[in-house]
C-alpha positions as CSV (number, residue, x, y, z in Angstrom):
1,M,4.4,17.7,-58.2
2,S,7.3,19.8,-56.9
3,P,10.4,18.1,-55.5
4,I,10.2,17.2,-51.8
5,D,12.8,19.2,-49.7
6,P,14.2,16.7,-47.4
7,V,15.7,19.4,-45.0
8,A,12.2,20.9,-44.4
9,L,10.6,17.5,-44.1
10,T,13.4,16.6,-41.5
11,A,12.5,19.8,-39.6
12,D,8.7,19.1,-39.6
13,L,9.5,15.5,-38.3
14,I,11.8,17.0,-35.5
15,R,8.9,19.3,-34.4
16,C,7.0,16.0,-33.8
17,P,7.8,15.0,-30.2
18,S,7.8,11.3,-30.9
19,V,9.6,10.1,-27.9
20,T,9.2,6.2,-27.8
21,P,6.4,5.1,-27.6
22,A,4.7,8.3,-28.5
23,E,3.7,8.8,-32.3
24,G,4.0,12.6,-31.9
25,G,2.4,13.3,-35.2
26,A,5.4,12.0,-37.3
27,L,3.7,9.1,-38.9
28,V,0.6,11.2,-39.4
29,L,2.6,13.7,-41.4
30,L,4.4,11.1,-43.4
31,D,1.1,9.3,-44.2
32,R,-0.3,12.6,-45.6
33,I,2.7,13.4,-47.8
34,L,3.1,9.9,-49.1
35,S,-0.6,9.5,-49.8
36,N,-0.7,12.9,-51.7
37,A,2.2,11.5,-53.8
38,G,0.2,8.3,-54.9
39,F,1.6,5.9,-52.3
40,E,-1.0,3.5,-50.6
41,C,-0.4,4.0,-47.1
42,T,-1.7,1.6,-44.1
43,R,-1.1,2.2,-40.4
44,V,0.2,-1.1,-39.0
45,D,-0.3,-0.3,-35.2
46,R,0.2,-3.2,-32.9
47,S,-0.1,-3.2,-29.0
48,G,-0.2,0.5,-29.0
49,V,2.9,0.9,-31.2
50,P,2.4,3.2,-34.3
51,N,3.7,1.9,-37.6
52,L,3.2,2.9,-41.3
53,Y,3.5,1.0,-44.3
54,A,3.5,2.9,-47.7
55,R,3.7,1.2,-51.2
56,W,3.8,2.8,-54.7
57,G,3.1,0.4,-57.4
58,R,1.2,-2.8,-57.7
59,Q,1.2,-5.6,-55.1
60,G,3.3,-8.5,-56.2
61,A,5.4,-6.5,-58.6
62,N,8.4,-8.4,-60.0
63,R,10.8,-6.1,-58.3
64,T,10.1,-4.0,-54.9
65,F,12.7,-1.9,-53.4
66,G,12.1,-1.3,-49.7
67,F,13.3,1.4,-47.3
68,N,13.1,0.8,-43.6
69,G,13.4,3.4,-40.7
70,H,12.1,4.8,-37.6
71,T,10.5,8.1,-36.4
72,D,10.6,7.4,-32.6
73,V,13.5,9.1,-30.7
74,V,15.2,8.6,-27.3
75,P,14.3,11.1,-24.4
76,I,15.9,14.4,-24.4
77,G,17.4,14.2,-21.0
78,N,17.8,17.4,-19.1
79,E,16.4,20.2,-21.3
80,N,18.5,22.8,-19.6
81,D,21.6,21.1,-20.9
82,W,20.4,21.8,-24.5
83,S,21.4,25.1,-26.2
84,V,18.2,25.0,-28.3
85,L,14.7,23.7,-27.9
86,P,15.1,19.8,-28.3
87,F,12.0,19.8,-30.7
88,G,12.5,23.3,-32.1
89,A,14.3,22.2,-35.4
90,E,16.6,25.3,-35.2
91,M,19.1,25.9,-37.9
92,K,22.4,27.6,-37.3
93,D,25.9,27.4,-38.6
94,G,24.9,24.9,-41.4
95,Y,23.3,22.5,-38.9
96,L,19.7,21.4,-38.2
97,Y,19.3,20.8,-34.4
98,G,16.9,18.7,-32.6
99,R,16.1,15.3,-31.1
100,G,16.1,12.8,-33.9
101,A,18.0,15.1,-36.4
102,T,20.5,12.3,-36.8
103,D,18.9,9.2,-35.5
104,M,16.9,9.1,-37.7
105,K,14.3,11.6,-38.8
106,S,16.8,12.8,-41.4
107,G,17.2,9.5,-42.9
108,V,13.4,8.9,-43.1
109,A,12.9,12.4,-44.7
110,A,15.6,11.8,-47.2
111,F,14.3,8.3,-48.4
112,A,10.6,9.5,-48.4
113,A,11.7,12.6,-50.5
114,A,13.8,10.4,-52.8
115,A,11.0,7.9,-53.3
116,I,8.5,10.6,-54.0
117,D,10.6,12.3,-56.4
118,F,11.6,9.3,-58.2
119,V,8.2,7.6,-58.7
120,T,6.7,11.0,-59.7
121,E,9.5,11.7,-62.3
122,T,10.2,8.2,-63.7
123,P,7.6,5.7,-62.7
124,P,9.4,2.4,-62.4
125,D,8.4,-1.0,-63.6
126,G,8.1,-2.3,-60.1
127,A,7.1,-1.1,-56.7
128,V,8.8,1.0,-54.0
129,V,7.9,0.4,-50.2
130,L,8.5,2.4,-47.1
131,A,8.2,0.4,-43.8
132,I,8.4,3.0,-40.9
133,T,8.1,2.3,-37.3
134,G,7.7,4.1,-34.2
135,D,9.3,1.5,-32.0
136,E,12.9,1.1,-32.8
137,E,14.5,2.9,-29.7
138,G,12.2,0.9,-27.3
139,D,11.7,-2.7,-26.9
140,A,11.1,-3.1,-30.7
141,L,8.6,-5.9,-30.0
142,H,5.7,-4.3,-32.1
143,G,7.6,-2.1,-34.7
144,T,9.4,-3.6,-37.7
145,T,8.4,-7.0,-36.5
146,A,4.8,-6.0,-36.6
147,L,5.2,-4.5,-40.2
148,L,6.9,-7.6,-41.4
149,D,4.2,-9.9,-39.8
150,W,1.5,-7.7,-41.5
151,M,3.3,-7.9,-44.8
152,Q,3.4,-11.7,-44.6
153,M,-0.3,-11.9,-43.9
154,Q,-1.1,-9.5,-46.7
155,G,1.1,-11.0,-49.3
156,E,3.4,-7.9,-49.4
157,A,7.0,-8.4,-50.0
158,M,10.2,-6.5,-50.6
159,S,12.8,-7.8,-52.9
160,V,15.6,-6.0,-51.1
161,C,15.7,-3.4,-48.4
162,L,17.9,-0.5,-47.3
163,V,17.8,0.6,-43.6
164,G,18.5,4.4,-43.4
165,E,20.2,4.3,-40.0
166,P,23.4,6.5,-39.5
167,T,26.3,4.3,-40.7
168,C,29.3,6.7,-41.1
169,P,31.6,7.4,-38.1
170,D,33.0,10.8,-39.0
171,V,32.7,11.5,-42.9
172,M,29.7,11.2,-45.2
173,G,30.0,8.1,-47.4
174,E,32.8,6.3,-45.6
175,A,30.9,3.2,-44.3
176,M,27.8,1.0,-44.8
177,K,26.6,-2.0,-43.0
178,I,26.3,-5.4,-44.4
179,G,25.6,-7.0,-41.2
180,R,25.4,-6.5,-37.4
181,R,26.7,-8.3,-34.4
182,G,24.2,-10.2,-32.2
183,S,23.6,-8.8,-28.7
184,L,22.3,-10.4,-25.6
185,T,22.2,-9.4,-21.9
186,I,22.5,-11.9,-19.0
187,W,21.4,-11.2,-15.5
188,L,23.2,-13.5,-12.9
189,T,21.8,-14.0,-9.3
190,I,23.9,-15.9,-6.9
191,R,22.2,-16.9,-3.7
192,G,24.0,-17.9,-0.5
193,V,23.3,-17.6,3.2
194,Q,23.2,-14.2,5.1
195,G,25.2,-13.9,8.1
196,H,27.4,-11.7,10.4
197,S,30.7,-10.7,8.9
198,A,32.3,-11.6,12.2
199,Y,31.4,-15.2,11.9
200,P,31.8,-15.8,8.0
201,H,31.8,-19.7,8.7
202,R,28.1,-19.5,9.6
203,A,27.2,-17.9,6.2
204,K,27.7,-18.5,2.4
205,N,29.0,-15.5,0.9
206,P,27.8,-15.0,-2.6
207,L,30.3,-12.3,-3.4
208,P,33.5,-14.4,-3.8
209,A,31.5,-16.7,-6.0
210,M,30.3,-13.8,-8.2
211,A,33.8,-12.4,-8.3
212,R,35.1,-15.6,-9.5
213,L,32.4,-16.0,-12.1
214,V,32.5,-12.6,-13.7
215,D,36.4,-12.8,-13.7
216,R,36.3,-16.1,-15.8
217,L,33.7,-14.8,-18.0
218,S,35.2,-11.3,-18.7
219,S,38.9,-12.9,-19.1
220,H,37.7,-15.4,-21.6
221,V,38.5,-14.8,-25.2
222,L,35.4,-15.6,-27.2
223,D,37.0,-15.6,-30.6
224,E,39.7,-13.8,-32.7
225,G,37.1,-12.2,-35.2
226,T,35.8,-13.6,-38.5
227,D,36.0,-12.6,-42.1
228,H,33.6,-9.7,-41.8
229,F,33.4,-9.3,-38.1
230,D,35.6,-8.1,-35.4
231,P,36.1,-10.2,-32.2
232,S,33.1,-10.7,-30.1
233,T,33.0,-8.8,-26.7
234,L,31.7,-9.4,-23.2
235,A,31.2,-6.6,-20.8
236,V,30.3,-6.9,-17.1
237,V,28.1,-3.8,-16.7
238,N,26.8,-4.1,-13.1
239,I,27.4,-6.0,-9.9
240,D,25.3,-5.2,-6.9
241,T,24.2,-6.7,-3.5
242,G,22.0,-4.0,-2.2
243,N,24.0,-4.2,1.0
244,S,25.1,-1.0,2.7
245,A,26.0,-2.6,6.0
246,T,29.8,-3.5,6.7
247,N,28.9,-6.2,9.2
248,V,26.6,-8.2,7.2
249,I,27.3,-10.8,4.7
250,P,24.4,-10.6,2.1
251,A,22.2,-13.4,1.1
252,A,22.4,-12.5,-2.7
253,C,24.5,-10.8,-5.3
254,Q,23.4,-9.8,-8.8
255,A,25.4,-9.0,-12.0
256,A,24.5,-7.9,-15.4
257,I,26.7,-8.9,-18.6
258,N,26.3,-7.6,-22.1
259,V,27.7,-9.8,-25.0
260,R,28.1,-8.5,-28.6
261,F,28.8,-11.5,-30.7
262,N,29.8,-12.2,-34.3
263,D,28.9,-15.0,-36.6
264,A,31.1,-17.5,-34.9
265,H,28.4,-17.9,-32.3
266,T,24.6,-18.0,-31.8
267,S,22.9,-16.5,-28.7
268,Q,22.3,-20.2,-27.5
269,S,26.0,-21.1,-27.7
270,I,26.8,-18.1,-25.6
271,V,24.1,-18.9,-23.1
272,D,25.3,-22.5,-23.0
273,W,28.8,-21.6,-22.3
274,I,27.8,-19.2,-19.4
275,G,25.5,-21.8,-18.0
276,D,28.5,-24.2,-17.9
277,E,30.6,-21.6,-16.0
278,A,27.8,-20.9,-13.6
279,G,27.5,-24.6,-13.0
280,R,31.1,-24.8,-12.0
281,I,30.7,-22.0,-9.5
282,T,27.6,-23.8,-8.0
283,D,29.8,-26.8,-7.4
284,E,33.0,-24.9,-6.1
285,F,31.1,-22.5,-3.7
286,D,28.0,-24.5,-2.7
287,V,25.7,-21.6,-3.8
288,D,22.7,-21.4,-6.3
289,V,23.1,-19.5,-9.5
290,D,20.0,-18.2,-11.5
291,I,20.4,-17.0,-15.1
292,K,17.9,-14.6,-16.9
293,V,18.5,-13.9,-20.5
294,K,17.3,-11.3,-23.1
295,V,18.5,-11.8,-26.7
296,S,18.2,-8.5,-28.6
297,G,19.3,-10.0,-31.9
298,E,21.4,-12.6,-33.6
299,S,24.4,-11.8,-35.7
300,F,23.8,-11.7,-39.4
301,L,25.6,-10.9,-42.6
302,T,24.4,-10.0,-46.0
303,P,27.2,-11.3,-48.2
304,P,28.8,-8.7,-50.5
305,G,27.2,-8.8,-53.8
306,D,24.6,-7.1,-55.9
307,L,22.9,-5.1,-53.2
308,S,25.9,-3.9,-51.5
309,D,27.5,-3.0,-54.9
310,L,24.3,-1.2,-55.9
311,V,24.6,0.9,-52.7
312,A,28.3,1.4,-52.7
313,T,28.2,2.6,-56.2
314,A,25.7,5.1,-55.7
315,V,27.5,6.4,-52.6
316,E,30.7,6.7,-54.4
317,A,29.2,8.6,-57.3
318,E,27.6,11.2,-55.0
319,T,30.4,11.5,-52.4
320,G,33.5,10.4,-54.1
321,R,34.2,7.8,-51.4
322,K,33.8,4.2,-51.7
323,P,32.1,2.9,-48.4
324,A,33.7,0.3,-46.4
325,L,31.6,-2.8,-45.7
326,S,31.1,-2.7,-42.0
327,T,29.4,-4.8,-39.4
328,S,30.3,-2.8,-36.3
329,G,28.0,-0.8,-34.0
330,G,24.9,-1.8,-32.1
331,T,21.8,-3.4,-33.2
332,S,19.2,-2.1,-35.7
333,D,16.0,-3.3,-37.1
334,A,17.9,-4.9,-40.1
335,R,18.2,-7.7,-37.6
336,F,14.5,-8.4,-38.3
337,V,14.4,-7.3,-42.1
338,K,17.1,-10.0,-42.9
339,D,14.7,-12.8,-42.3
340,H,12.5,-11.2,-45.1
341,C,14.8,-10.1,-47.8
342,P,18.5,-9.1,-48.3
343,V,19.3,-6.0,-46.3
344,V,22.0,-3.5,-46.0
345,E,22.2,0.0,-44.2
346,F,23.5,3.2,-45.2
347,G,22.9,6.8,-43.7
348,L,24.4,9.9,-42.3
349,V,27.3,10.6,-40.0
350,G,26.1,9.6,-36.5
351,K,28.4,11.5,-34.2
352,T,25.8,13.3,-32.3
353,M,23.0,10.6,-32.2
354,H,21.4,10.4,-28.7
355,Q,23.4,13.3,-27.5
356,V,22.3,16.7,-26.1
357,D,22.2,19.1,-29.0
358,E,21.9,16.4,-31.5
359,R,22.4,17.9,-35.0
360,V,23.0,17.1,-38.7
361,L,24.7,19.1,-41.5
362,V,22.1,20.4,-43.7
363,E,24.1,19.7,-46.8
364,Q,24.2,16.0,-45.8
365,I,20.5,15.6,-45.7
366,N,20.3,16.8,-49.3
367,Q,23.2,14.6,-50.3
368,L,21.6,11.6,-48.6
369,K,18.3,12.2,-50.6
370,T,20.5,12.3,-53.8
371,I,22.1,9.1,-53.1
372,Y,19.0,7.3,-52.3
373,K,17.4,8.6,-55.6
374,R,20.3,7.2,-57.4
375,I,20.0,3.9,-55.7
376,L,16.4,3.8,-56.9
377,T,17.3,4.8,-60.3
378,D,20.1,2.4,-60.7
379,Y,18.0,-0.6,-59.2
380,F,15.1,-0.1,-61.7
381,A,17.3,0.7,-64.6
């Protein structure tokens, strides 16, 4: 079987308009290519979300290396702002353009191509698994979680896993992820009593109460950072009353807060603290405070060791750079995989992900395939 060209595969995947939750043909394409290479492929769709599980080698092998990634992409925004067709996969000036070029169809193409070439050229004593979802950019309720649930029910397992998300801020090979901060969003609603602004004593204004609460929350220092994490952050992202009148004290005020927290906290400890602060506001201003919480993920860390050394060695061999062990950035599906097996992340430079004219250097796609193939070779050596 001829080597798989990861650039051509990335282009083919970009041409699949797989905006969450649409499959767009991306997983169908990968299913066909992987099946032709001897992978046993299973669609693990759940609640309308498309997912693909592919395994080469026997179930229950003594060693199973897994890759995880996604083919869904964010919306293109205003198409008129693009200089190319968002799903045209146009190449110019050494770049491949298109939605998903960076995040992360290039990563999926690179690890699929590396896995196919590896098992074809040097069949390993073990198994190689690709767990690919179409629901990473959305709510992520039925994507990688569905794959992991199905794997558990079927007795399938990965010994270790590499998530192919972009991890390098500016230069190929400069960083890999060994953990991620936790993330949660809290919506606060303070209810008072509506009234005329000329007679404030007859109303209970929720705005001063909200102002006091968000000031206390945003000025509080959550921590100074930990061994592998930067300090936790809290951002007030919205305050709204829906009130356009200048002579009316509104009955309610809403605010939204996003917290990115390190391993000094859990989501529950953050929620408990905010609940305590809200209780103080209730007492001080004689208002009601309601709290709604969405936890996107807990903080986690894969301690530096065999897996991170394996990936770092391969990256340094192919790029000449030893990647920094990072926990920065947003969330990824590694937050789900970490409950299944040790997981790290390594991928391309992510400077243009989610942007208009998203693009990736063609040479980096080839380089990423080479890195992934070396990781497989070293793991099974």
